[in-house]
NULUMGU-757003 format. One record per atom (N, C-alpha, C, O, CB): residue in three letters; x negated, y, z negated. Coordinates in steps of 0.2 Angstrom, whole numbers, plus 5000, padded with zeros to 4 digits. Atoms other than C-alpha are relative to their C-alpha. Glycine has a CB too. Example, Ala and Ser with C-alpha at 12.3 -4.5 7.8 and 13.67 -1.06 7.14 Angstrom:
ALA499649945000;ALA493849784961;ALA499650065000;ALA499150054997;ALA500550004994;SER500449945001;SER493249954964;SER500450054997;SER500150114996;SER499850025007;
This chain:
MET499650045004;MET505549564930;MET500750005003;MET501050055005;MET500150034993;GLU499350014998;GLU507249494935;GLU500550044996;GLU500450044990;GLU500249935001;LEU499649965004;LEU508749594930;LEU500449964994;LEU500549994989;LEU500650035005;ASP499750045005;ASP509549454921;ASP499549994993;ASP499850004988;ASP500249935002;GLU500550015006;GLU507949424910;GLU499950074997;GLU499950074990;GLU499349985003;LEU500149935003;LEU507749614907;LEU500750014996;LEU500650044990;LEU499950055005;SER499349995004;SER509649624901;SER500049964994;SER500149984989;SER500649985005;ARG500050045006;ARG509349484889;ARG499550034995;ARG499650034989;ARG499849925002;ARG500549975005;ARG507749564882;ARG500250074997;ARG500050084992;ARG499450015004;LEU499849935003;LEU508549734880;LEU500549994995;LEU500550044990;LEU500450045006;VAL499550015005;VAL509949664869;VAL499750004993;VAL499950054989;VAL500449945001;PRO500350005006;PRO508849624854;PRO499650074999;PRO499650094993;PRO499549944999;PHE500449945001;PHE507749774857;PHE500550064998;PHE500350104993;PHE499750025007;CYS499649955001;CYS509249894857;CYS500449994993;CYS500550044990;CYS500550015005;LYS499750015006;LYS510049814842;LYS499550024994;LYS499750054989;LYS500149924999;ALA500549985005;ALA508349844832;ALA500050085000;ALA499950114995;ALA499449975002;GLN500249935000;GLN508150024838;GLN500650044998;GLN500650094995;GLN499850025008;TYR499449975002;TYR509950074836;TYR500349984993;TYR500750014990;TYR500649995005;ASP499850035006;ASP510149974820;ASP500749985000;ASP501150004995;ASP499850054994;ASP499350024999;ASP511749904826;ASP500149935003;ASP499949925009;ASP500350065005;ALA499950074998;ALA512149724828;ALA500549995005;ALA500549945009;ALA500149954994;SER499450014995;SER513649754839;SER499850045006;SER500350055010;SER500650024997;VAL500249964994;VAL512649864852;VAL500249965006;VAL500149905007;VAL499350024999;ARG499950034993;ARG513149834870;ARG499650035005;ARG499650095006;ARG500850015002;VAL500449984995;VAL511949844884;VAL500349985007;VAL500549925008;VAL499349975000;PHE499750014993;PHE512649864902;PHE499750045005;PHE499350085004;PHE500750014999;ASP500249974994;ASP512349924919;ASP499250015001;ASP498950065002;ASP500350085000;VAL500750014999;VAL510549864920;VAL499950005008;VAL500149955011;VAL499749944996;HIS500150004992;HIS509949904938;HIS499350035001;HIS498950064998;HIS500550055003;LYS500649984997;LYS508349934948;LYS500150075002;LYS500550095006;LYS499749955005;MET500049934997;MET507950114951;MET499750015007;MET499249975008;MET499650054995;PRO500350004994;PRO507550174968;PRO499350035000;PRO499150064995;PRO500450055005;GLY500749985000;GLY505750224974;GLY499549955000;GLY499749895000;GLY499950054994;HIS500650044999;HIS504050154976;HIS499649994994;HIS499149954994;HIS499650025006;ALA500450005005;ALA503250194960;ALA500149964994;ALA500649974990;ALA499950084997;GLY499950045006;GLY503050054948;GLY500649965000;GLY501049965005;GLY499950044994;PHE499450045001;PHE504449944941;PHE500450044995;PHE500350044989;PHE499849934997;ALA499649965004;ALA505750054934;ALA500849985001;ALA501049965006;ALA500050085002;TYR499350025001;TYR507550014928;TYR500450054996;TYR500250084992;TYR500049934997;GLY499549965004;GLY509050104922;GLY500549964996;GLY500649904998;GLY500450055004;PHE499550045003;PHE510250044909;PHE500450054995;PHE500250104994;PHE499649944996;SER499649965005;SER511650104897;SER500149964994;SER500149904994;SER500750025003;VAL499950035006;VAL511950074879;VAL500650034996;VAL500750094996;VAL499450004995;GLU499549985004;GLU513550084869;GLU499949984993;GLU499849924991;GLU500749975003;SER500150025007;SER513450094850;SER500450054996;SER500450114997;SER499250014998;ARG499649965005;ARG514650154837;ARG500450055004;ARG500650115002;ARG499650044995;GLY499649954996;GLY515750234851;GLY499750055005;GLY500050085009;GLY500550034995;ASP500449954995;ASP514350334860;ASP499749965005;ASP499549905004;ASP499550044996;VAL500350044994;VAL513650284877;VAL499350055002;VAL499450115003;VAL500449995006;ASP500749964998;ASP511750334881;ASP499849965006;ASP499849905007;ASP499550004994;GLY500350034994;GLY510950314898;GLY499250004999;GLY498950054996;GLY500250045006;TRP500750005001;TRP509050264898;TRP499749975006;TRP500049955011;TRP499949954994;PHE500450024994;PHE507650234910;PHE499449964997;PHE499149994992;PHE499850065004;ILE500550035003;ILE506350104906;ILE499449985006;ILE499649975012;ILE500249934997;ARG500550014995;ARG504650084915;ARG499549944997;ARG499349944992;ARG499550075001;LEU500450055002;LEU503649924915;LEU499449995005;LEU499550025011;LEU500449935000;PRO500550014995;PRO502049874924;PRO500249945004;PRO500649905003;PRO499349984996;PRO499950054995;PRO502049764939;PRO499849934997;PRO499449934993;PRO499650015007;PRO500250075003;PRO501949574935;PRO499449985003;PRO499249995008;PRO500649955002;ASN500750034998;ASN500349474936;ASN499550045002;ASN499150035007;ASN500249955006;VAL500649954999;VAL499149624936;VAL499850024993;VAL500150014988;VAL500350065004;GLN500349985006;GLN497949684923;GLN500350074998;GLN500550115003;GLN499350015001;TRP499749935002;TRP498649834913;TRP499550055000;TRP499350074994;TRP500449994993;LYS500549954999;LYS497449954919;LYS500250055006;LYS500650035010;LYS499349975001;GLY499949954994;GLY497450114930;GLY500750015001;GLY501150034996;GLY499749975006;THR499449994999;THR499050134938;THR500549964997;THR501149974996;THR500250015008;ALA499650055003;ALA499749984930;ALA500150004992;ALA500449974989;ALA499849935002;ASP500049985008;ASP499450054912;ASP500550054999;ASP500450114999;ASP499350024998;VAL499449955001;VAL501150134908;VAL499850044994;VAL500250094994;VAL500649964999;LEU500149965006;LEU500450194892;LEU499650065001;LEU499650114998;LEU499649964994;ARG500449944997;ARG499350324902;ARG500650055001;ARG500550114999;ARG499649985006;GLN499449954999;GLN501050404907;GLN500350024993;GLN500550084993;GLN500549965004;VAL499749985006;VAL501650404889;VAL499550054997;VAL499850104994;VAL500049944995;GLU500549955003;GLU500050494884;GLU500150075003;GLU500150124999;GLU499349985002;VAL499849944997;VAL500450634896;VAL500750034998;VAL500750094997;VAL499950005008;LEU499449985002;LEU502250644893;LEU500150024993;LEU500450074991;LEU500549945001;ASN500049985007;ASN501950654874;ASN499650075000;ASN499850124996;ASN499649954996;ALA500449945000;ALA500650794878;ALA500450065002;ALA500350125001;ALA499450005004;LEU499549954998;LEU502050894887;LEU500550024995;LEU500850074996;LEU500349975007;ASP499549985005;ASP503150894872;ASP499750074997;ASP499250074995;ASP500149954995;GLY500249945002;GLY503151074866;GLY499850055005;GLY499650115003;GLY499549994995;THR500249954994;THR502651154883;THR500750025003;THR501249995002;THR499549965005;THR499449984996;THR503851234895;THR500149955007;THR500549975011;THR499950075003;VAL500050044994;VAL503551094908;VAL500749954999;VAL500749924995;VAL499449955001;PRO499450055000;PRO505251004912;PRO499849935001;PRO499449915005;PRO500550025005;HIS500250075000;HIS504950824908;HIS500549964996;HIS500949984992;HIS499349994998;CYS499650055004;CYS505750664900;CYS499649984994;CYS499049954995;CYS500249945004;SER500450025006;SER505150644882;SER500149934999;SER500749904999;SER500350054994;VAL500050075002;VAL504750474877;VAL500449984994;VAL500250014989;VAL499349975000;ARG499650025006;ARG506050394865;ARG499749944997;ARG499649944991;ARG500749995002;TRP500350065003;TRP505250224863;TRP499449985005;TRP499549985011;TRP500549944999;SER500650024996;SER503550154869;SER499649954996;SER499749954990;SER499650055003;GLY500450055004;GLY502350014864;GLY499749955005;GLY499849945011;GLY500349974995;ALA500350064997;ALA501249864869;ALA500249944997;ALA499949884999;ALA499350015000;ASP499850075004;ASP502149734857;ASP500349965005;ASP500949985008;ASP500450024994;PRO499650044995;PRO502549594869;PRO500649964998;PRO500949935002;PRO499549945002;GLN499450035002;GLN503949534858;GLN500650025004;GLN501149985004;GLN500150014993;TRP499449974997;TRP505149644867;TRP500149985008;TRP500649955010;TRP500050074999;PHE499950014993;PHE504749634886;PHE499449965003;PHE499349955009;PHE500050075003;GLY500650044997;GLY503149534887;GLY499450045003;GLY499050025005;GLY500249955005;CYS500549964997;CYS502149684892;CYS500150074997;CYS500650084994;CYS500150015008;PRO499849935002;PRO501949874888;PRO500650035003;PRO500850015009;PRO499350045001;TYR499349974997;TYR503449984891;TYR500050074997;TYR499750094992;TYR500649964998;PHE499749945004;PHE504150154888;PHE500750025003;PHE500950005009;PHE499550065002;ILE499349984999;ILE505950224888;ILE500150074999;ILE499950104994;ILE500449954996;VAL499849935000;VAL506550394892;VAL500850015001;VAL501049965004;VAL499650055004;PRO499349994998;PRO508350474893;PRO500150005008;PRO499650035011;PRO500250064997;LYS499849994993;LYS509150454910;LYS500350065002;LYS500850084998;LYS500449935002;LEU499849944999;LEU509450614918;LEU500650005006;LEU500649955010;LEU499550055003;THR499550004994;THR510950664930;THR499750055005;THR499550115003;THR500650034997;GLY500249964995;GLY510350734946;GLY499649965005;GLY499849905006;GLY499550054998;ASP500350034995;ASP509150684960;ASP499350035001;ASP499250095000;ASP500449995006;VAL500649974997;VAL507350704967;VAL500250055006;VAL500750045009;VAL499549955002;LEU499949964995;LEU507250844979;LEU500049975007;LEU499449955009;LEU499550065000;ARG499950044993;ARG507850774996;ARG500150065005;ARG500650105004;ARG500549955000;LEU499949954995;LEU507650885011;LEU500149985007;LEU500050015012;LEU499450045000;GLY499850034993;GLY508150775026;GLY500650045003;GLY500950084999;GLY500149935000;PRO499449974996;PRO509450835039;PRO500650004996;PRO501050054996;PRO500049985007;LEU499450015003;LEU510850765029;LEU500050004992;LEU500549984989;LEU500349945003;ASP500150015008;ASP510150775011;ASP500250074997;ASP500350125000;ASP499349994999;TRP499749955004;TRP510850884997;TRP499550065000;TRP499750124999;TRP500149984993;GLY500449945001;GLY509250994996;GLY500050055006;GLY499950115005;GLY499349975000;THR499949964994;THR509551065014;THR500650054999;THR500650105003;THR500049965006;LYS499449955001;LYS511151145008;LYS499950054995;LYS500350104994;LYS500649954997;LEU500249945005;LEU510251254995;LEU499950065004;LEU499550065009;LEU499549984995;ALA500249944996;ALA510151435000;ALA499350014999;ALA498949994995;ALA500450064996;PRO500749995000;PRO508451495004;PRO499750034994;PRO499250024991;PRO499850055006;SER500249975007;SER508351604988;SER500049954995;SER499649954990;SER500550054999;VAL500050055005;VAL508751454978;VAL499449955000;VAL499149934996;VAL500749955000;LEU500650044999;LEU507351344986;LEU499450044998;LEU498950014995;LEU500049995007;LEU500649965002;LEU506151494983;LEU500050004992;LEU499449994990;LEU500150075003;ASP500050005007;ASP506651494965;ASP499849934997;ASP499449934992;ASP500750024997;LEU500250075001;LEU506451304964;LEU499350005001;LEU498949964997;LEU500449955004;GLY500750004999;GLY504751334971;GLY499650034994;GLY499150004992;GLY499850035007;ARG500349965006;ARG504251454957;ARG500049954994;ARG499649954990;ARG500450074999;GLN499950045006;GLN504951334944;GLN499449945001;GLN499149924996;GLN500749975000;ALA500550054999;ALA503851194952;ALA499350024999;ALA498949984996;ALA500149965007;MET500749985001;MET502251284953;MET499850034993;MET499350024991;MET499950065006;SER500149985007;SER502451364936;SER499949944996;SER499549944991;SER500650044997;ALA500150065004;ALA502651194929;ALA499449965001;ALA499049944997;ALA500649955002;LEU500650034999;LEU501151134938;LEU499450034997;LEU499050004994;LEU499950005008;ALA500549965004;ALA500051274931;ALA500049984993;ALA499549984990;ALA500150075001;GLU500050025007;GLU500651224914;GLU499849934998;GLU499449924993;GLU500850014997;ILE500350075001;ILE500251044916;ILE499250015000;ILE498949974996;ILE500249965006;HIS500849994999;HIS498451104921;HIS499750034994;HIS499150034993;HIS499950035006;ARG500249965006;ARG498351204905;ARG500049954994;ARG499749974989;ARG500450064998;ILE500050045005;ILE498551054894;ILE499349994997;ILE498849985001;ILE500349935002;ASP500650015003;ASP497151034881;ASP499849935000;ASP499949894996;ASP500050034992;TRP500150074998;TRP496550874889;TRP499549964995;TRP499649904993;TRP499849995007;ARG500550035005;ARG495150844877;ARG500349984994;ARG500149934991;ARG499450054999;ASN499750015006;ASN496250844862;ASN500649965000;ASN500849924996;ASN500150064996;LYS499350035000;LYS497950784868;LYS500049945005;LYS500549915004;LYS500450065003;THR499950064996;THR497550654881;THR499349965000;THR499149955006;THR500250025007;PRO500650035000;PRO495950564876;PRO500149935003;PRO499649905006;PRO499849994993;TYR499950074997;TYR496750394882;TYR499950005007;TYR499749955010;TYR500749984998;LEU500150004993;LEU496550454900;LEU499350005002;LEU499149995008;LEU500350075003;GLY500750004998;GLY494650454899;GLY499750065002;GLY499950115001;GLY499949945005;ASP500449954998;ASP493350554906;ASP500250035007;ASP500549995011;ASP499249985001;PRO499849974994;PRO493550674921;PRO499749965006;PRO499149935006;PRO499850075001;ILE500350034993;ILE493350594939;ILE499550055003;ILE499750115004;ILE500649985004;PRO500449954996;PRO491850674947;PRO500250025007;PRO500649985010;PRO499349975001;PHE499749984994;PHE492250774962;PHE499849965006;PHE500149955010;PHE499750085001;GLU500250044995;GLU491150664973;GLU500449945000;GLU500649915006;GLU499349984999;ASP499650065000;ASP492150514968;ASP500750015003;ASP501049965005;ASP500149974993;ASP499349984997;ASP493750604973;ASP500049995008;ASP500549985011;ASP500250074999;VAL500150014993;VAL493050584991;VAL499849925001;VAL500149895005;VAL499450045003;THR500350074999;THR492050414990;THR500549944998;THR500449895001;THR499449994997;ARG499650055002;ARG493350314981;ARG500649975005;ARG500949925004;ARG500450024994;TRP499550024995;TRP494450304997;TRP499749965005;TRP500049945010;TRP500350065003;ASP500450044995;ASP493050215007;ASP500349935001;ASP500449915007;ASP499350004998;ARG499850074999;ARG493650045003;ARG500749995003;ARG500949945006;ARG500049974993;PHE499350004996;PHE495450085009;PHE499950025007;PHE500349995011;PHE500550054996;TYR500149984993;TYR494850165025;TYR499749945004;TYR499949925009;TYR499450055000;GLU500350064997;GLU493850005028;GLU500649945002;GLU500549905006;GLU499549974996;ARG499550054999;ARG495449905027;ARG500750025003;ARG501249995003;ARG500249974993;ALA499449964997;ALA496650025036;ALA500249975007;ALA499749945011;ALA499950075001;ALA499850014993;ALA497649975051;ALA500050055005;ALA499950115003;ALA500849975000;ASP500149954995;ASP497550065067;ASP499450054999;ASP499550114999;ASP500650045001;PRO500649965001;PRO495750125064;PRO499950065005;PRO499650115003;PRO499449964999;GLU500149944995;GLU495750225080;GLU500350064998;GLU500150115001;GLU500249975007;ARG499749945002;ARG496950345072;ARG499650044995;ARG499750094994;ARG500749984998;LEU500449975005;LEU495650375059;LEU499350025002;LEU498850024999;LEU500049964994;ALA500749994997;ALA494150415071;ALA499750064997;ALA499050054997;ALA500150015007;LEU500349945003;LEU493850585063;LEU499849994992;LEU499550044990;LEU500450065001;VAL500150015007;VAL493750515045;VAL499350014998;VAL499150044993;VAL500349934998;PRO500749995002;PRO491850495045;PRO499750075000;PRO499450094995;PRO499549965004;LYS500249935000;LYS491650675050;LYS500350044994;LYS499950084991;LYS500250035007;VAL499749965006;VAL492850745037;VAL499749984994;VAL499550024990;VAL500849985000;ARG500450025006;ARG492050635024;ARG499450044999;ARG499250064993;ARG499949925000;GLU500749975000;GLU490350705028;GLU500150084998;GLU499750104994;GLU499750005007;ARG500049935002;ARG490950885027;ARG500350014993;ARG500150064990;ARG500550035005;LEU499850005007;LEU491950855011;LEU499450004995;LEU499450034990;LEU500549954999;LEU500650015004;LEU490350795003;LEU499550055000;LEU499250074995;LEU499749935001;GLU500449944999;GLU489350935010;GLU500250064996;GLU499850104994;GLU499950025007;HIS499749945003;HIS490451065002;HIS500449994994;HIS500950024992;HIS500550045005;LEU499650025006;LEU490950984985;LEU500050074996;LEU499650114995;LEU499649954996;PRO499949945005;PRO491651124973;PRO499649994994;PRO499449934992;PRO500850004998;THR500450005006;THR490651164959;THR500350044994;THR500150034988;THR499350045001;ASP499749965005;ASP491751284949;ASP500849994999;ASP501150034997;ASP499850075001;ALA499350015000;ALA493551214951;ALA500249984993;ALA499849944990;ALA500249955006;PRO499850025007;PRO494551194935;PRO500149925000;PRO500349895004;PRO500650034998;VAL499950075002;VAL494651024927;VAL500549994995;VAL500550034990;VAL499349964998;GLY499450015005;GLY496150954917;GLY500449945002;GLY500249905006;GLY500450064999;VAL499550064998;VAL497650834918;VAL500350025007;VAL500550075008;VAL500650004994;PHE499650004994;PHE498250804935;PHE500549955001;PHE500549904998;PHE499549995006;HIS499450054999;HIS499850724941;HIS499849955004;HIS500049895003;HIS500650045002;GLY500250054995;GLY499150634956;GLY500549995006;GLY500249965011;GLY499949944996;ASP499550014994;ASP500750634967;ASP500550064999;ASP501150054999;ASP500349935000;TYR499549945001;TYR501450814965;TYR500350025006;TYR500050055010;TYR499650064996;GLN499649994994;GLN502750824979;GLN500750004998;GLN500949984993;GLN499749965006;THR499350005001;THR504550844981;THR500449944998;THR500949944994;THR500450035006;ALA499750065002;ALA504950664979;ALA499949984992;ALA500249944989;ALA499749945004;ASN500150005007;ASN504350684961;ASN500250064996;ASN500150074990;ASN499349984998;LEU499749945003;LEU505350844957;LEU500749984999;LEU501149985004;LEU499950065004;PHE499350025002;PHE506950784948;PHE500450064999;PHE500250104994;PHE500049954995;CYS499649935000;CYS508250924950;CYS500749994999;CYS501049945000;CYS499950045006;SER499350004999;SER510050964947;SER500250025007;SER499850055011;SER500350064994;PHE499849994993;PHE511050984962;PHE500150075002;PHE500350095008;PHE500749965002;ASP500049934999;ASP511151174960;ASP499350035000;ASP499250095000;ASP500450034995;GLY500749984999;GLY509251184961;GLY499650024994;GLY499150064995;GLY500050065004;ASP500449995006;ASP508551184944;ASP499549944999;ASP499849884999;ASP500450014993;LEU500550055001;LEU506951084940;LEU500249974993;LEU500150004988;LEU499350025001;LEU499950035007;LEU507450954926;LEU499549964998;LEU499449964992;LEU500649955001;ALA500550045002;ALA505950844926;ALA499549995005;ALA499749985011;ALA500249944997;VAL500550024995;VAL504250814934;VAL499949924998;VAL499849914992;VAL499350044999;ILE500050075001;ILE504250624936;ILE499549965003;ILE499149995007;ILE500749975002;ASP500450044997;ASP503250474941;ASP499250024999;ASP498950055003;ASP500149995007;TRP500749985002;TRP501550494932;TRP499549955000;TRP499049954997;TRP500050034993;GLU500450065000;GLU500750334936;GLU499350015003;GLU498849975002;GLU500349945004;LEU500649994997;LEU499350414946;LEU499650064996;LEU499150084998;LEU500150025007;THR500349945004;THR498950544932;THR499349984998;THR499149924997;THR500450014994;GLY500750015002;GLY497150564926;GLY499750074998;GLY500050124998;GLY499649975005;ILE500349945001;ILE495850694922;ILE499550015005;ILE499149975007;ILE499649994993;GLY500449984995;GLY494950784935;GLY500150075003;GLY500450115000;GLY500049955006;ALA499949944996;ALA495050924948;ALA500750015000;ALA501149985004;ALA499750015007;THR499349985000;THR496751004945;THR500350025006;THR500950015008;THR500250044994;LEU499749974993;LEU496851084962;LEU500149955005;LEU500449965010;LEU499450055002;ASN499850054996;ASN497050914969;ASN500850005001;ASN501049995006;ASN499849934997;ASP499350005000;ASP498850934964;ASP500350055005;ASP500850045009;ASP500350014993;LEU499849954996;LEU499051094973;LEU499949995007;LEU500350005012;LEU499650074998;GLY500250024993;GLY498151034989;GLY500549955002;GLY500749955008;GLY499349975000;TRP499550054998;TRP499350884989;TRP500750035002;TRP500950015007;TRP500149954994;ILE499349984998;ILE501050974988;ILE499950055006;ILE500450065010;ILE500350044994;ALA500149964995;ALA500351105000;ALA499949965007;ALA500249985012;ALA499450055000;THR500150044994;THR499850965013;THR500749975002;THR500949975007;THR499549954998;PHE499350034999;PHE501650885011;PHE500450065003;PHE501050045005;PHE500349974994;SER499649954997;SER502351055017;SER499650045005;SER499850105007;SER500250054994;ASP500449974995;ASP501051095030;ASP500249975007;ASP500049915009;ASP499349994999;PRO499850034993;PRO501851075048;PRO499449985004;PRO499549935008;PRO500450055004;ALA500650014996;ALA500051075056;ALA499749934998;ALA499349905002;ALA499550054999;ALA500350065002;ALA499650915046;ALA500549945002;ALA500249885001;ALA500050004993;TRP499550064998;TRP501150805053;TRP500250005007;TRP500350055010;TRP500650014995;HIS499750024993;HIS501750725069;HIS500750045001;HIS501150024997;HIS500049935001;GLY499349974999;GLY503150835076;GLY500150064996;GLY500650104996;GLY500549954998;GLY499949945004;GLY502850975063;GLY500650004996;GLY500849954993;GLY500050065005;THR499450005004;THR504451035055;THR500549965002;THR501049944999;THR500250074999;GLU499550044997;GLU505450935067;GLU499949924998;GLU500349884998;GLU500150015007;GLY500150075002;GLY504550775062;GLY500149984993;GLY500249924992;GLY499249995002;ARG499850025006;ARG504850775044;ARG500250074996;ARG500150124998;ARG499349984996;PRO499849945004;PRO505750885031;PRO499450034996;PRO499050004993;PRO500649984995;MET500649965003;MET504651025023;MET500450044994;MET500950064995;MET499750045005;PHE499949965005;PHE504751115007;PHE499850075002;PHE499850095008;PHE499749984993;LEU500249944998;LEU504151295006;LEU499350005003;LEU498949955003;LEU499950054994;ASP500650014996;ASP502651335017;ASP499450014995;ASP499550034990;ASP499950065005;PRO500650015004;PRO500851305010;PRO499850074997;PRO499750074991;PRO499549975004;ASP500249935003;ASP500451495008;ASP500450024995;ASP500250054990;ASP499950055006;THR499649985005;THR501951524998;THR499949964994;THR499949994988;THR500849995002;LEU500150055005;LEU501651374987;LEU499450024996;LEU499350034990;LEU500049935002;VAL500649985003;VAL499851424984;VAL500050074996;VAL499850084991;VAL499450015006;ASP499949945004;ASP500351604980;ASP500450004994;ASP500250034989;ASP500350055005;MET499650015006;MET501651544968;MET499649974994;MET499649994988;MET500649965001;TYR500450035005;TYR500351434959;TYR499550054998;TYR499450064992;TYR499749945003;ARG500549955002;ARG499051574959;ARG500350054995;ARG500050074990;ARG499750045006;SER499749955004;SER500251694951;SER500149974993;SER500050004988;SER500750025003;ALA499850035006;ALA500751564938;ALA499349984996;ALA499349994990;ALA500449935001;TRP500650025003;TRP498951514935;TRP499650064997;TRP499350064992;TRP499549965005;GLY500349935003;GLY498351694933;GLY499250015001;GLY498950054998;GLY500150014993;LYS500750004999;LYS496551654939;LYS499949995008;LYS500349965011;LYS499649964996;PRO500250024993;PRO495651644956;PRO500049925001;PRO499949884997;PRO499350035002;LEU500050074999;LEU495851474965;LEU499449995005;LEU499549995011;LEU500749985004;PRO500550014995;PRO494151424972;PRO500149945004;PRO500349895002;PRO499349994995;ASN500050064995;ASN493951314987;ASN500749975001;ASN500749915002;ASN499549954998;ILE499350034999;ILE495851284989;ILE500049975007;ILE500449915007;ILE500550054999;ASN499950044994;ASN495651235007;ASN499649945000;ASN499849895004;ASN499650055006;TRP500450065001;TRP494351105002;TRP500549954997;TRP500549894999;TRP499450014995;PHE499550055003;PHE495751024991;PHE500649995005;PHE500849935004;PHE500350034994;ARG499550014995;ARG497051045005;ARG499749955005;ARG500149905007;ARG500250065003;ALA500350054995;ALA495850955017;ALA499949934997;ALA500149885000;ALA499350035002;LEU500050075003;LEU495550815004;LEU500649975000;LEU500749915001;LEU499750014993;ALA499450035000;ALA497350785002;ALA500249975007;ALA500549925007;ALA500550064998;ALA499850024993;ALA497650775021;ALA499649935001;ALA499849895004;ALA499950055005;TYR500450064999;TYR496150655022;TYR500249944996;TYR500249884999;TYR499350024997;LYS499850065005;LYS496750545007;LYS500649975003;LYS500749915004;LYS500150034993;PHE499350034998;PHE498550525014;PHE499949975007;PHE500349925008;PHE500550065000;ALA500150034994;ALA497950485031;ALA499749934999;ALA499949885002;ALA499550045005;ILE500350065001;ILE496850345024;ILE500649954996;ILE500649894998;ILE499450004995;ILE499550035003;ILE498250295012;ILE500649975005;ILE500849915004;ILE500450044995;THR499550034995;THR499450275027;THR499749945003;THR500149895004;THR500250065005;GLY500350064997;GLY498250165036;GLY500049944996;GLY500149884998;GLY499350025003;PHE500050065005;PHE498050055021;PHE500749974999;PHE500749914999;PHE499750024993;ASN499450035001;ASN499850035017;ASN500349975007;ASN500749935006;ASN500550064998;LEU499850034993;LEU500250005036;LEU499749935000;LEU500049895003;LEU499750055006;SER500350065000;SER499049865034;SER500349954996;SER500549894998;SER499250004998;LEU499650045005;LEU499949795019;LEU500649985003;LEU500949925002;LEU500150044993;HIS499450024997;HIS501549805028;HIS500049955006;HIS500449905006;HIS500350075003;ARG500150054994;ARG500949715044;ARG499849934998;ARG500049885001;ARG499550035005;ARG500250075002;ARG500149575034;ARG500549974995;ARG500449924992;ARG499450014996;GLY499550025004;GLY501749555024;GLY499950004993;GLY500249974989;GLY500149935002;LYS500249995007;LYS500949605008;LYS500550054996;LYS500750044990;LYS499350024999;ARG499649955003;ARG502149755005;ARG500550025005;ARG500350075009;ARG499650054996;ASP499549984994;ASP503649765017;ASP500250074999;ASP500650084994;ASP500549955001;ASP499849935000;ASP503949945021;ASP500050035007;ASP499450065008;ASP499750044995;PRO500149984993;PRO504349985039;PRO499950085001;PRO499750105006;PRO500649985004;LEU500149935000;LEU504250175035;LEU499350025002;LEU499250075005;LEU500250034994;TRP500749984998;TRP502350165037;TRP499950005008;TRP499550035010;TRP499649954997;GLU500150004992;GLU502650125056;GLU500250075003;GLU500050085008;GLU500449945003;VAL499949944998;VAL503350295057;VAL499550054998;VAL499250105002;VAL500750034998;THR500549965002;THR502150385046;THR499350005003;THR498950045003;THR499949994992;LYS500750014997;LYS500650315055;LYS499950055006;LYS499350075007;LYS500049935004;LEU500149954995;LEU501050445069;LEU499650064997;LEU499450105001;LEU500750025003;SER500349945003;SER500350575057;SER499349994998;SER499050044995;SER500450024994;MET500650015003;MET498750495053;MET499550045004;MET499050075001;MET499849925002;GLU500449964996;GLU497850585067;GLU500150074999;GLU499650114997;GLU500149995008;PRO499949935002;PRO498650755064;PRO499750024993;PRO499450074992;PRO500750025000;LEU500249995007;LEU498250735045;LEU499250015000;LEU498950064997;LEU500249954996;VAL500750005000;VAL496350705048;VAL499850065004;VAL499350095002;VAL499749935003;ALA500249944996;ALA496250845062;ALA500150064996;ALA499750114996;ALA500450005006;ARG499949945004;ARG497050965050;ARG499550014994;ARG499350064993;ARG500749994996;ALA500550005005;ALA495850915036;ALA499350035003;ALA499050085000;ALA499849934998;LEU500749974997;LEU494350955048;LEU500150075002;LEU499650115001;LEU499949965007;ASP499949934999;ASP495151115053;ASP500050054994;ASP499750104994;ASP500750015003;LEU500049965006;LEU495351175035;LEU499350004997;LEU499150054993;LEU500449964995;LEU500750005002;LEU493551135032;LEU499550045005;LEU498950055003;LEU499749935000;ALA500449964995;ALA492951235047;ALA499850074997;ALA499450115000;ALA500450025006;
């Protein structure tokens, strides 16, 4: 949606929600990032100013899966009353009179996602602060996985079978660019299917649990876990495998010099294990699956970029890690 159109639509919406005919909507802007269509805006009413964040589905798509923003509302509502830092939904719905599509709106926070590049604010945090932030993040993740999904998130549907966690990436692999970089994918796929977990916990998973979705204060406090568009019901250890992979030097081209890293995988796993309070079966399988998935995702997004479907030159850099990711997956399955 264009900013001008969104600004026009927000005025009657805010007049109705604030019960104020003189309400003023301003500073409507596109939010950074790749996840969905998100915008920030401010509202002045009766002398007070509030900042808000609105999420809408992409245009011209069916409102299903990742484009169904009400799935995110389901999880965010389920997190109310827990210790998980998150943005509580203020308004949501599917009534097309307001925006022509489903939507949800949450308060806009002050801070930033955790950035760890050479010149980014996260690298200025003391090691002890980063360690404490890691504990906050892994404790929050364990709490997410404890949600009573059968009663609190029925809208998310049935759990994804463990086998589907492997095979649903086949169609993306077939359409990936630079397939030679994914030469080990068939072997990794075979080993993943040969050793499917049978006793891993099932519940709500985030789907993209990594530092880019940890919204923090600039002094290192976790303010909110954000971007829930990939949420679902399934093996919760997928989230742990994901964040561990994003902090695993052995999985990336150039190791720690090739990309910024959070805490090392063993530290993150130990923190989660402590917060979860139970054994973590087959954690290397989930780490391998995460590396396998991201290698294929990279190849697919690289293809979209080169075909002009989704311009993002960053994938031309990330492609260098396709081979290390798949090799790391094979190593973890050994």
